[in-house]
All heavy atoms as an XYZ file, in Angstrom:
727
protein
N      42.671     53.929    143.407
C      42.368     53.426    142.076
C      42.360     51.937    142.012
O      41.452     51.354    141.440
C      43.305     54.018    141.024
C      43.048     55.450    140.654
S      44.127     56.032    139.367
C      45.424     56.728    140.405
N      43.298     51.331    142.657
C      43.385     49.877    142.605
C      42.152     49.229    143.257
O      41.638     48.290    142.723
C      44.634     49.404    143.385
C      44.817     47.917    143.213
C      46.194     47.529    143.733
O      47.107     48.324    143.945
O      46.355     46.309    143.965
N      41.670     49.764    144.350
C      40.499     49.159    145.008
C      39.259     49.304    144.124
O      38.472     48.375    144.110
C      40.245     49.792    146.370
O      39.932     51.179    146.221
N      39.069     50.406    143.419
C      37.907     50.509    142.537
C      38.004     49.601    141.308
O      37.014     48.939    141.004
C      37.793     51.947    142.024
O      37.576     52.832    143.119
N      39.139     49.574    140.637
C      39.268     48.814    139.427
C      39.474     47.358    139.727
O      38.870     46.432    139.046
C      40.301     49.367    138.560
N      40.298     46.975    140.615
C      40.728     45.567    140.777
C      39.829     44.832    141.782
O      39.370     43.769    141.490
C      42.205     45.468    141.240
N      39.542     45.439    142.950
C      38.807     44.725    143.925
C      37.323     44.662    143.635
O      36.696     43.622    143.745
C      38.981     45.382    145.325
O      40.356     45.372    145.647
N      36.735     45.776    143.207
C      35.338     45.788    142.961
C      35.002     45.278    141.606
O      33.874     44.984    141.315
C      34.837     47.260    143.062
N      35.990     45.103    140.748
C      35.794     44.536    139.392
C      34.838     45.464    138.588
O      34.147     44.983    137.710
C      35.233     43.144    139.426
C      36.051     42.142    140.247
C      37.393     41.896    139.580
C      38.063     40.816    140.363
N      39.476     40.795    140.265
N      34.802     46.750    138.896
C      34.029     47.680    138.143
C      34.923     48.634    137.372
O      35.930     49.097    137.888
C      33.184     48.539    139.026
C      32.058     47.661    139.737
C      31.195     48.530    140.579
C      30.192     47.705    141.358
N      29.333     48.541    142.238
N      34.613     48.933    136.094
C      35.445     49.853    135.403
C      35.330     51.222    136.048
O      34.322     51.587    136.664
C      34.784     49.930    133.949
C      33.956     48.640    133.952
C      33.572     48.292    135.317
N      36.398     52.010    135.844
C      36.494     53.367    136.434
C      36.748     54.381    135.306
O      37.669     54.193    134.522
C      37.619     53.460    137.456
C      37.770     54.870    137.956
C      37.415     52.484    138.576
N      35.890     55.391    135.157
C      36.076     56.466    134.244
C      37.175     57.381    134.667
O      37.100     57.908    135.831
C      34.810     57.192    133.970
C      34.783     58.234    132.868
C      35.130     57.595    131.515
C      33.419     58.936    132.719
N      38.207     57.579    133.862
C      39.291     58.484    134.221
C      39.359     59.617    133.274
O      39.355     59.451    132.052
C      40.645     57.700    134.130
C      40.629     56.447    135.091
C      41.823     58.555    134.449
C      41.748     55.478    134.872
N      39.345     60.813    133.839
C      39.488     62.021    133.044
C      40.955     62.495    133.062
O      41.538     62.591    134.177
N      41.483     62.813    131.940
C      42.838     63.407    131.859
C      42.771     64.725    131.085
O      41.976     64.820    130.138
C      43.923     62.401    131.273
C      43.500     61.925    129.913
C      44.169     61.281    132.227
C      44.550     61.080    129.201
N      43.504     65.652    131.504
C      43.487     66.992    130.779
C      44.802     67.638    130.820
O      45.642     67.346    131.698
C      42.372     67.853    131.317
C      42.543     68.138    132.788
O      43.242     69.072    133.111
O      41.898     67.445    133.598
N      45.029     68.518    129.873
C      46.276     69.263    129.758
C      46.421     69.958    128.425
O      45.464     70.033    127.681
N      47.607     70.361    128.140
C      47.894     71.060    126.889
C      48.333     70.095    125.854
O      49.190     69.237    126.023
C      48.960     72.120    127.081
C      48.440     73.284    127.923
C      48.624     73.323    129.328
C      47.772     74.311    127.379
C      48.080     74.356    130.044
C      47.212     75.391    128.079
C      47.417     75.386    129.501
O      46.885     76.347    130.215
N      47.772     70.262    124.642
C      48.101     69.457    123.456
C      47.977     70.370    122.282
O      46.950     70.887    121.978
C      47.155     68.241    123.361
C      47.382     67.382    122.177
C      48.584     66.666    122.049
C      46.504     67.325    121.149
C      48.856     65.854    120.950
C      46.763     66.548    120.022
C      47.907     65.778    119.947
O      48.140     65.005    118.861
N      49.114     70.455    121.582
C      49.140     71.288    120.420
C      48.867     72.776    120.648
O      48.239     73.473    119.844
N      49.216     73.235    121.852
C      48.985     74.649    122.220
C      47.613     74.916    122.742
O      47.314     76.042    123.148
N      46.735     73.912    122.800
C      45.386     74.159    123.316
C      45.156     73.280    124.570
O      45.753     72.149    124.667
C      44.346     73.723    122.231
C      44.414     74.563    121.020
O      44.465     75.785    121.085
N      44.490     73.875    119.852
N      44.341     73.776    125.458
C      43.983     72.999    126.653
C      42.797     72.132    126.289
O      41.787     72.565    125.753
C      43.616     73.992    127.812
C      43.496     73.220    129.094
C      44.697     72.944    129.846
C      42.271     72.851    129.642
C      44.608     72.292    131.041
C      42.230     72.208    130.849
C      43.473     71.865    131.552
O      43.317     71.176    132.716
N      42.961     70.818    126.562
C      41.919     69.869    126.153
C      41.878     68.709    127.137
O      42.717     68.615    128.044
C      42.161     69.384    124.748
S      43.783     68.641    124.427
N      40.953     67.815    127.018
C      40.787     66.747    127.902
C      40.391     65.439    127.098
O      39.975     65.552    125.950
N      40.406     64.333    127.833
C      40.126     63.108    127.216
C      39.579     62.153    128.330
O      40.157     62.213    129.484
C      41.327     62.483    126.559
C      41.135     61.216    125.734
N      40.091     61.118    124.816
C      41.696     60.042    125.735
C      40.161     59.962    124.294
N      41.111     59.223    124.839
N      38.614     61.285    128.080
C      38.171     60.286    129.012
C      38.590     58.932    128.564
O      38.448     58.585    127.374
C      36.645     60.403    129.098
N      39.009     58.142    129.467
C      39.429     56.742    129.236
C      38.830     55.885    130.329
O      38.385     56.361    131.335
C      40.972     56.568    129.246
C      41.603     57.234    130.521
C      41.510     57.235    127.962
C      43.181     57.103    130.541
N      38.739     54.603    130.095
C      38.111     53.647    131.028
C      39.130     52.710    131.578
O      39.741     51.956    130.815
C      37.047     52.877    130.269
C      36.071     52.075    131.164
C      35.204     52.998    132.078
C      35.182     51.241    130.329
N      39.384     52.749    132.910
C      40.261     51.820    133.578
C      39.452     50.556    133.918
O      38.391     50.683    134.543
N      39.945     49.415    133.600
C      39.210     48.155    133.892
C      40.062     47.124    134.689
O      39.544     46.033    134.951
C      38.580     47.569    132.672
C      39.567     47.129    131.655
C      40.075     45.783    131.610
C      39.984     47.958    130.643
C      40.992     45.441    130.730
C      40.829     47.602    129.674
C      41.333     46.286    129.709
O      42.253     45.934    128.716
N      41.214     47.448    135.058
C      42.009     46.506    135.899
C      43.366     47.143    136.172
O      43.727     48.179    135.730
N      44.040     46.472    137.199
C      45.376     46.945    137.606
C      46.313     45.763    137.621
O      45.944     44.660    138.085
C      45.320     47.630    139.015
C      46.695     47.994    139.447
C      44.353     48.757    139.022
N      47.524     45.957    137.100
C      48.503     44.889    137.186
C      49.812     45.536    137.717
O      50.173     46.636    137.433
C      48.721     44.243    135.844
C      49.268     45.135    134.732
C      49.368     44.383    133.424
O      48.681     43.388    133.207
O      50.183     44.834    132.616
N      50.512     44.721    138.508
C      51.791     45.105    139.087
C      52.845     44.703    138.092
O      52.975     43.573    137.639
C      51.993     44.485    140.438
O      53.278     44.853    140.929
N      53.767     45.664    137.712
C      54.885     45.401    136.878
C      56.134     44.994    137.729
O      56.753     44.019    137.377
C      55.185     46.631    135.974
C      56.410     46.396    135.124
C      53.976     46.992    135.127
N      56.279     45.796    138.741
C      57.420     45.529    139.695
C      57.091     46.252    140.993
O      56.075     46.850    141.110
C      58.774     45.848    139.129
C      58.923     47.301    138.654
O      58.418     48.145    139.353
O      59.558     47.513    137.658
N      58.061     46.307    141.934
C      57.773     46.978    143.240
C      57.559     48.462    143.134
O      56.988     49.032    144.073
C      58.915     46.613    144.230
O      60.115     47.238    143.737
N      57.944     49.067    142.077
C      57.752     50.523    141.947
C      56.791     50.966    140.775
O      56.598     52.164    140.572
C      59.103     51.208    141.679
O      59.682     50.793    140.428
C      60.052     50.971    142.866
N      56.264     50.021    140.123
C      55.374     50.313    138.938
C      54.130     49.429    138.872
O      54.207     48.267    138.989
C      56.189     50.133    137.607
O      57.387     50.872    137.747
C      55.391     50.614    136.430
N      53.024     50.131    138.735
C      51.706     49.469    138.447
C      51.204     50.013    137.159
O      51.598     51.150    136.736
C      50.699     49.727    139.580
C      51.011     48.977    140.837
O      51.778     47.970    140.812
O      50.464     49.398    141.894
N      50.308     49.303    136.517
C      49.701     49.774    135.266
C      48.172     49.573    135.378
O      47.748     48.460    135.848
C      50.150     48.983    134.031
C      51.637     49.170    133.789
C      52.053     48.702    132.394
N      51.698     47.319    132.109
C      52.102     46.644    131.096
N      52.920     47.177    130.216
N      51.758     45.363    130.876
N      47.454     50.557    134.978
C      46.037     50.464    134.916
C      45.728     50.052    133.447
O      46.188     50.641    132.518
C      45.294     51.818    135.198
C      45.561     52.250    136.656
C      43.796     51.679    134.946
C      45.061     53.655    136.980
N      44.987     48.984    133.314
C      44.542     48.527    132.005
C      43.515     49.544    131.481
O      42.522     49.839    132.255
C      43.941     47.136    132.052
C      44.809     46.090    132.703
C      44.111     44.770    132.913
C      46.100     45.825    131.892
N      43.599     50.012    130.285
C      42.821     51.084    129.799
C      42.097     50.726    128.537
O      42.657     50.151    127.586
C      43.698     52.332    129.486
C      44.356     52.892    130.775
C      42.921     53.404    128.737
C      43.372     53.542    131.739
N      40.825     51.062    128.432
C      40.104     51.110    127.203
C      40.001     52.577    126.746
O      39.600     53.402    127.485
C      38.644     50.565    127.259
C      37.924     50.801    125.968
C      38.160     49.989    124.857
C      37.069     51.852    125.870
C      37.515     50.258    123.623
C      36.376     52.069    124.667
C      36.610     51.355    123.554
O      36.003     51.572    122.370
N      40.548     52.884    125.524
C      40.587     54.237    124.980
C      39.809     54.154    123.662
O      40.236     53.460    122.754
C      41.975     54.687    124.780
C      42.118     56.137    124.316
O      41.194     56.634    123.624
O      43.097     56.806    124.659
N      38.700     54.902    123.549
C      37.946     54.770    122.273
C      38.681     55.313    120.986
O      38.280     55.013    119.933
C      36.569     55.500    122.407
C      36.718     57.000    122.596
O      37.679     57.445    123.231
N      35.730     57.785    122.180
N      39.722     56.091    121.252
C      40.551     56.532    120.147
C      41.467     55.395    119.648
O      42.019     55.510    118.567
C      41.446     57.691    120.509
C      40.596     58.945    120.692
O      39.466     59.072    120.239
N      41.210     59.955    121.388
N      41.672     54.376    120.464
C      42.487     53.209    120.146
C      41.750     51.894    120.439
O      42.251     51.032    121.235
C      43.823     53.266    120.882
C      44.646     54.484    120.522
C      44.515     55.689    121.221
C      45.557     54.442    119.496
C      45.246     56.781    120.910
C      46.289     55.600    119.143
C      46.158     56.762    119.843
O      46.909     57.845    119.497
N      40.529     51.791    119.944
C      39.677     50.700    120.374
C      40.133     49.296    120.041
O      39.650     48.308    120.600
C      38.229     50.906    119.937
C      38.135     50.900    118.412
N      38.432     52.018    117.639
C      37.790     49.880    117.510
C      38.249     51.730    116.346
N      37.840     50.456    116.265
N      41.087     49.191    119.218
C      41.606     47.860    118.851
C      42.949     47.543    119.528
O      43.614     46.577    119.219
C      41.738     47.682    117.258
C      40.475     47.802    116.547
C      40.711     47.749    115.031
C      39.463     46.745    116.978
N      43.482     48.389    120.418
C      44.768     48.281    121.054
C      44.587     48.174    122.561
O      43.755     48.872    123.155
C      45.677     49.458    120.729
C      46.007     49.666    119.316
C      46.933     50.914    119.116
O      47.481     51.444    120.064
N      47.031     51.390    117.919
N      45.504     47.376    123.149
C      45.551     47.357    124.585
C      46.365     48.584    125.064
O      47.451     48.817    124.486
C      46.325     46.105    125.059
C      46.562     46.068    126.572
C      45.241     46.057    127.362
O      44.484     45.104    127.294
N      45.070     47.093    128.113
N      45.835     49.382    125.956
C      46.519     50.619    126.414
C      46.684     50.481    127.944
O      46.001     49.776    128.648
C      45.668     51.865    126.093
C      45.245     51.977    124.621
C      46.343     52.453    123.740
N      46.474     53.852    123.979
C      47.353     54.638    123.268
N      48.157     54.074    122.496
N      47.484     55.890    123.500
N      47.681     51.249    128.445
C      48.030     51.268    129.841
C      48.247     52.686    130.341
O      48.840     53.474    129.646
C      49.263     50.461    130.135
C      49.271     49.056    129.620
C      49.816     48.679    128.405
C      48.703     47.997    130.413
C      49.709     47.409    127.899
C      48.685     46.743    129.930
C      49.190     46.410    128.770
O      49.195     45.123    128.269
N      47.875     52.955    131.606
C      48.343     54.183    132.312
C      49.393     53.615    133.296
O      49.072     52.731    134.043
C      47.201     54.860    133.008
C      47.696     56.016    133.849
S      46.348     56.939    134.663
C      45.727     57.864    133.297
N      50.551     54.173    133.295
C      51.634     53.727    134.199
C      51.579     54.584    135.439
O      51.520     55.808    135.346
C      52.966     53.838    133.477
O      52.947     53.037    132.300
C      54.080     53.373    134.388
N      51.661     53.938    136.593
C      51.722     54.586    137.874
C      53.020     54.186    138.592
O      53.339     52.983    138.655
C      50.522     54.122    138.755
C      49.144     54.287    138.186
C      48.102     53.607    139.108
C      48.836     55.784    138.023
N      53.776     55.150    138.983
C      55.028     54.943    139.741
C      54.748     55.144    141.222
O      53.985     56.066    141.561
C      56.156     55.866    139.259
C      56.583     55.645    137.848
C      57.331     54.318    137.731
C      57.948     54.143    136.388
N      58.743     52.947    136.329
N      55.459     54.385    142.060
C      55.308     54.566    143.477
C      56.597     54.495    144.184
O      57.583     54.001    143.696
C      54.316     53.482    144.058
C      54.659     52.108    143.758
C      53.585     51.125    144.218
C      53.855     49.683    143.716
N      52.814     48.781    144.144
N      56.668     55.123    145.382
C      57.877     55.110    146.131
C      58.048     53.865    146.982
O      57.122     52.998    146.979
C      57.935     56.422    146.993
C      56.866     56.548    147.999
O      56.249     55.561    148.450
N      56.650     57.780    148.431
N      59.047     53.798    147.813
C      59.319     52.569    148.602
C      58.251     52.283    149.645
O      58.140     51.170    150.100
C      60.687     52.693    149.271
O      60.745     53.845    150.099
N      57.430     53.296    150.006
C      56.342     53.107    151.018
C      55.073     52.710    150.295
O      54.040     52.494    150.944
C      56.173     54.325    151.845
O      55.708     55.440    151.082
N      55.061     52.689    148.941
C      53.901     52.274    148.211
C      52.977     53.365    147.839
O      51.898     53.095    147.275
N      53.394     54.613    148.061
C      52.534     55.765    147.717
C      52.818     56.084    146.241
O      53.949     56.217    145.806
C      52.893     57.014    148.586
O      52.661     56.651    149.933
C      52.065     58.243    148.238
N      51.715     56.261    145.465
C      51.838     56.644    144.065
C      52.415     58.100    143.981
O      51.985     58.941    144.623
C      50.569     56.546    143.331
C      50.078     55.127    143.116
C      48.952     54.665    143.789
C      50.844     54.270    142.374
C      48.578     53.353    143.639
C      50.460     52.942    142.197
C      49.286     52.487    142.797
O      48.934     51.200    142.675
N      53.428     58.270    143.143
C      54.141     59.536    143.017
C      54.015     60.171    141.635
O      54.235     61.368    141.482
C      55.585     59.413    143.404
O      56.189     58.430    142.508
C      55.761     58.956    144.818
N      53.645     59.321    140.657
C      53.549     59.924    139.298
C      52.720     59.020    138.396
O      52.518     57.838    138.691
C      54.886     60.133    138.655
O      55.583     58.904    138.455
N      52.245     59.562    137.302
C      51.540     58.813    136.277
C      51.913     59.245    134.889
O      52.445     60.298    134.731
C      50.005     58.971    136.523
C      49.581     60.441    136.226
C      49.603     61.474    137.072
C      48.952     60.957    135.002
N      49.074     62.599    136.510
C      48.692     62.301    135.253
C      48.683     60.339    133.760
C      48.111     63.078    134.234
C      48.145     61.147    132.788
C      47.864     62.542    133.072
N      51.651     58.373    133.947
C      51.896     58.724    132.550
C      50.906     57.954    131.667
O      50.487     56.821    132.002
C      53.361     58.506    132.111
O      53.675     57.075    132.205
N      50.521     58.595    130.558
C      49.640     57.932    129.584
C      49.953     58.389    128.215
O      50.072     59.555    127.982
C      48.170     58.239    129.935
C      47.209     57.551    128.948
C      47.028     56.181    129.081
C      46.603     58.239    127.940
C      46.172     55.491    128.180
C      45.795     57.544    127.072
C      45.545     56.183    127.167
O      44.757     55.525    126.323
N      50.154     57.529    127.285
C      50.445     57.908    125.915
C      49.170     58.408    125.197
O      48.394     57.578    124.721
C      51.007     56.627    125.280
C      50.319     55.528    126.015
C      50.141     56.076    127.444
N      48.991     59.689    125.163
C      47.801     60.228    124.573
C      47.729     59.932    123.059
O      46.647     59.623    122.591
C      47.760     61.794    124.791
C      46.493     62.507    124.312
C      45.272     62.042    125.088
C      46.672     63.996    124.483
N      48.822     60.041    122.430
C      48.959     59.675    120.994
C      50.296     58.844    120.929
O      50.944     58.639    121.875
C      49.059     60.843    120.078
O      50.246     61.544    120.264
C      47.884     61.830    120.276
N      50.558     58.413    119.723
C      51.829     57.626    119.531
C      53.047     58.485    119.812
O      54.138     57.981    120.012
C      51.827     57.018    118.119
C      50.827     55.959    117.952
O      50.420     55.283    118.967
O      50.380     55.720    116.810
N      52.896     59.817    119.679
C      54.071     60.734    119.895
C      53.913     61.691    121.079
O      54.789     62.486    121.295
C      54.238     61.504    118.579
O      53.163     62.326    118.286
N      52.787     61.616    121.786
C      52.583     62.595    122.877
C      52.161     61.810    124.138
O      51.236     61.038    124.163
C      51.447     63.576    122.599
O      51.808     64.256    121.379
C      51.210     64.545    123.671
N      52.977     62.027    125.218
C      52.657     61.403    126.531
C      52.219     62.495    127.468
O      52.840     63.571    127.544
C      53.913     60.690    127.059
C      53.576     59.939    128.312
C      54.717     59.065    128.720
O      54.878     57.908    128.147
O      55.480     59.436    129.624
N      51.126     62.221    128.229
C      50.671     63.083    129.324
C      51.045     62.471    130.608
O      51.195     61.237    130.722
C      49.172     63.290    129.194
C      48.671     64.346    128.245
C      49.477     65.001    127.328
C      47.389     64.763    128.082
N      48.712     65.842    126.629
C      47.431     65.705    127.065
C      46.143     64.501    128.680
C      46.196     66.446    126.622
C      45.033     65.117    128.269
C      45.049     66.088    127.228
N      51.170     63.317    131.610
C      51.500     62.760    132.932
C      52.174     63.735    133.826
O      52.335     64.921    133.528
N      52.569     63.239    134.991
C      53.334     64.050    135.978
C      54.533     64.595    135.300
O      55.259     63.915    134.565
C      53.760     63.181    137.147
O      52.588     62.471    137.652
C      54.375     63.927    138.224
N      54.833     65.863    135.573
C      55.963     66.493    134.951
C      55.712     67.305    133.736
O      56.531     68.042    133.252
N      54.495     67.084    133.172
C      54.084     67.893    132.051
C      53.181     68.973    132.513
O      52.153     68.695    133.183
C      53.354     66.964    131.033
C      54.204     65.869    130.525
N      54.992     66.039    129.400
C      54.356     64.542    130.911
C      55.645     64.879    129.195
N      55.259     64.015    130.090
N      53.518     70.228    132.228
C      52.775     71.359    132.695
C      51.314     71.283    132.411
O      50.903     71.117    131.216
C      53.393     72.681    132.133
C      54.838     72.846    132.638
C      52.553     73.876    132.559
C      55.605     73.962    132.018
N      50.489     71.439    133.445
C      49.049     71.482    133.264
C      48.338     70.178    133.147
O      47.137     70.116    132.933
N      49.034     69.039    133.244
C      48.404     67.749    133.094
C      47.843     67.335    134.419
O      48.510     67.421    135.442
C      49.427     66.686    132.629
C      49.745     66.758    131.148
O      50.474     65.951    130.691
N      49.272     67.766    130.468
N      46.556     66.878    134.373
C      45.853     66.403    135.582
C      45.166     65.117    135.263
O      44.845     64.753    134.113
C      44.867     67.450    136.023
C      45.439     68.719    136.608
O      46.390     68.610    137.404
O      45.064     69.819    136.108
N      44.872     64.398    136.335
C      44.069     63.146    136.228
C      42.972     63.229    137.244
O      43.159     63.721    138.414
C      45.041     61.956    136.483
C      44.267     60.610    136.385
C      45.736     62.031    137.847
C      45.134     59.369    136.475
N      41.786     62.701    136.893
C      40.622     62.705    137.772
C      39.931     61.335    137.687
O      39.751     60.817    136.504
C      39.630     63.845    137.439
O      40.244     65.073    137.466
N      39.487     60.826    138.763
C      38.699     59.623    138.736
C      37.263     60.055    138.896
O      36.861     60.783    139.772
C      39.021     58.707    139.984
C      40.508     58.353    139.949
C      38.193     57.457    139.934
C      41.004     57.660    138.678
N      36.419     59.661    137.927
C      34.955     60.072    137.885
C      34.242     58.834    138.367
O      34.163     57.840    137.655
C      34.620     60.487    136.463
C      35.619     61.614    136.051
C      33.184     60.938    136.467
C      35.561     61.887    134.554
N      33.605     58.946    139.491
C      32.827     57.810    140.062
C      31.406     57.928    139.756
O      30.803     58.950    139.791
C      33.118     57.736    141.597
C      32.454     56.468    142.118
C      34.567     57.754    141.892
């Protein structure tokens, strides 16, 4: 993800899906950059048309070898999707 969004300077369409309100649904967001928070956390800068006036982030956690191990995204102000939530998936659409 970092090479697509940060190095190539091209936005990346990201599909996320999972259960919300008892229904299986999905959402598309646009990643347009990556920033390092610390040695174990990166954030993808996100444009989300449901929050077009807000800066949004997808958080990526990585282990000591630099391999990404989990992700999270605040789908709404009260609902977070990501690793550890049953049925949540992430896809990069090129």
